C-alpha positions as CSV (number, residue, x, y, z in Angstrom):
1,M,20.3,31.6,301.0
2,I,22.7,34.6,301.6
3,G,23.6,34.5,297.9
4,T,20.0,34.9,296.9
5,F,19.6,37.8,299.3
6,F,22.6,39.6,297.8
7,L,21.3,38.9,294.3
8,A,17.9,40.4,295.2
9,L,19.5,43.4,296.9
10,G,21.8,44.0,293.9
11,L,18.9,43.8,291.4
12,V,16.9,46.3,293.5
13,L,19.8,48.7,293.6
14,I,20.3,48.4,289.8
15,V,16.6,49.2,289.1
16,E,16.6,52.1,291.6
17,G,19.8,53.4,290.1
18,L,18.4,53.2,286.5
19,V,15.4,55.3,287.6
20,Y,17.6,58.0,289.0
21,A,20.0,57.9,286.1
22,L,17.6,57.7,283.1
23,A,14.5,59.6,284.3
24,P,15.2,62.1,287.1
25,S,12.5,64.5,286.0
26,S,9.9,61.7,285.9
27,L,11.0,60.7,289.4
28,E,10.3,64.2,290.6
29,Q,6.8,64.0,289.1
30,I,6.2,60.6,290.7
31,L,7.3,61.9,294.1
32,A,5.0,64.9,293.7
33,L,2.1,62.6,292.9
34,L,2.9,60.4,296.0
35,R,2.9,63.6,298.2
36,S,-0.6,64.3,297.0
37,L,-2.0,60.9,297.9
38,R,-3.6,60.1,301.2
39,E,-1.8,57.8,303.7
40,D,-4.2,54.9,303.2
41,Q,-3.7,55.1,299.4
42,I,0.0,54.9,299.8
43,C,-0.3,51.9,302.2
44,L,-2.5,50.2,299.6
45,I,0.1,50.8,296.9
46,G,2.8,49.4,299.2
47,L,0.8,46.3,299.9
48,A,0.2,45.8,296.2
49,C,4.0,46.1,295.6
50,I,4.7,43.5,298.3
51,A,2.1,41.1,296.8
52,A,3.6,41.5,293.4
53,G,7.1,40.9,294.8
54,V,6.0,37.8,296.6
55,V,4.4,36.5,293.4
56,L,7.6,37.2,291.4
57,V,9.8,35.5,294.0
58,W,7.5,32.5,294.0
59,C,7.6,32.3,290.2
60,A,11.4,32.5,290.2
61,K,11.6,29.7,292.8
62,M,9.2,27.6,290.7
63,L,11.4,28.1,287.7
64,G,14.4,26.9,289.6
65,V,16.3,30.2,290.0
């Protein structure tokens, strides 16, 4: 269980690091776009990301990862 947690955390850090390393100007544009959104829109995006993450974790578990 703890190994899976560290694996997931490591993968998140890799993806986050890639965004900062490969596309810093795009990241600035995305942050500017997020600042222009209303709070309820940002919450909806967050909920959609959580749902997508749960589905991906469930799929990985079904595949035996």
